[in-house]
N, C-alpha and C positions, 0 to 999 in steps of 0.2 A: 146282734149285730157284732161283726167281729173287726176289732181295731187292729190297723197295720203298722208294725214297730221294724223298723230299721231305716233305712236310704236307699232311694232311687238309685238307677245307673248313673243317670245325670248327674244328681248330689254328689256322689263318690266322683266322677270326671272331674266338674268344677272343683273340688276341696282337693283333688292329687293335682292338677294343672297349678294352682295358686301355689302350692306347697314347691312344685319344681320351679317355679320364676323366683319364689323367694331363696331357692336353696342356691341356683344360677347366679342372682345376683349378689347373696352371699359369699360366695365361690371365689367371684371376680373381685369383690371388696379384699378378702381375705388373702389374695394372690396378690393383691397389689400395695396390699400394705408391707407383705413379706417381701417384695421385692425393692419397696423403698427402704425396706431397713436393711438389704443387703447392698444396696447403694450406697447408705451414709456409712456401714460399716468398713467398705473398700476406699470409700473419700476419706475417712479417719484416719486409717492404715497410712494413704499416703500421706496426707497432710502432718500426722508423725515422724514420719521416717525423713521426711523433707527440712521439718523443722529441726531434728535433733541433729543432723547435719549442717545446718545451717548454722547454730548455736554455737557447735563444736569449733568449725572453721574461724566464726566471729572473735569468738575468746581467744583461740589462739593467734589468731592474726593481728588483732586490738594489742594484745599483750605480747607480741614478739617486737626484736630488737630492729625488724626491717625486712626487705625483702633484700634475697641471694641474684645475685644479678643485676639486670636493667630491668627497669620498670616501663614495659611496650605495652602496648593495645593490640588488637586484643591477643591474651593467653588461652588457646582455647583446648591446650591439653592440661595444663596444671602450673601453679606457684610452689616457689620456696621460698620459705619464711629463715630467718636463722631465731633460734630461739634465746630465751634469757640465760638460759643455761650452757650456751654455748655450742648447742649442736643445732641439726637442721630437722625440718618438717616439711616434708612435699606433699601437697593436696593434687591429686589428680582429679579429672572427672572426663569419663568417656562415656560418649551416649553408644547404645546397643540398639537390636532387636528384642534383645530377651535379657532377663535380668543377668541371666551367667555372660554374657555381653558385655553389659555397662554395669560402671560401678563410680561410684563419691569414694574416695578414698584418702587417708592419711597415714604417707609413708608405705603404705601397702596393706593397711586395714581399713577394711571398708566401712563408711559411716553409713551405710544404708543393709537393709536383707535383701533377700533374693525374693521377697515378696514384691517387690517393685522395682522399675527399670527408669532410666533416664533416658528421656525422649532428646533433649537438647542442655548444653551448657557451653558458658561462655564466663570467662574470669579475664575481666578490663581492669588494667592498672595504670593511674594517672600519676604521674611523679609529680610531687611536692616541689613547688616552685620559692627558692628563699628559703622563709623561716617555716613554711606549710609542712604538713607531713604527705606523705605518698597514700593516696585512697586508692582499696581494691573493690570493685565491684562486682559480686558474684552471682549469676544469673542461671537457673537450672530449670527445666520442667521433668517432674515425674509424674509416670502413671503405674496403675497395678501389674504386676508381672504375668499374670495369665491374659491371655486371647479371648476376646468375647466377640461374638458376632453383632449383637446388638448396639450400636452408637451411642443410647439412652445408658447402658450401664458400663460406658467410660469413664473412668474417673483420674484425671491428666490435670495439675494443679502445677501453676509456675512458680519457684520461690525469687527472692532477688532480693538483695543486700549489699547496702555501700559501706564499706567499712575504713574508717580513718585510724592509720596507725598514730599509736602513740608515742613513740619513741620517734626521733630523728637521728639519723647518722651524722 
C-alpha cells in the first residue's frame, strides 16, 4: 500500500487564504497605530509651542509695571507693557495662512517655531477700576504648519489665559 505524503491543492488554498486575511487585518491595525502616533506627535508639538508662548507672555505681563497707552478692548494686533527695568516689550499676534505669515512675538522675537501657525488671536484688556489692577486676556488658536488633506489629521488647539497685573500705576 502506498501512503500519500503532502497536502492537497484545496488544503493549500485554505491555508494561504487564512494567512492572507491575517496579514490584511494586521496591516490595517499597524497603519492605524502608526497614524494615531503621528497625530499624537503633531498634537504634542502644537501644545508645547502654545504653552511656551503663553507662559512667556504671562510671566512678563504679570511682572510688568503696567500697560503702555490705554487699556482698550479688543487689541487684536498686540499689547505693549512697561518692564520693571524701565524698558518696553511689545507682544504681537498675527494670524496667517502659513507659518511664514503668522507669528506670536515678543519685541520681534518669535515665541513659536515655523512648525505651527496662528489661526486666530485676540488680546483683550480690561482697565482696573479704583484699586483693582488691569486684566489682560490672551486667546489664540494654533495648528500644525503643514497642510493636510484629511480632516482627522488636523491638530488645532485653542489657548486662553487671563492675567492680572501685579503693579498698579
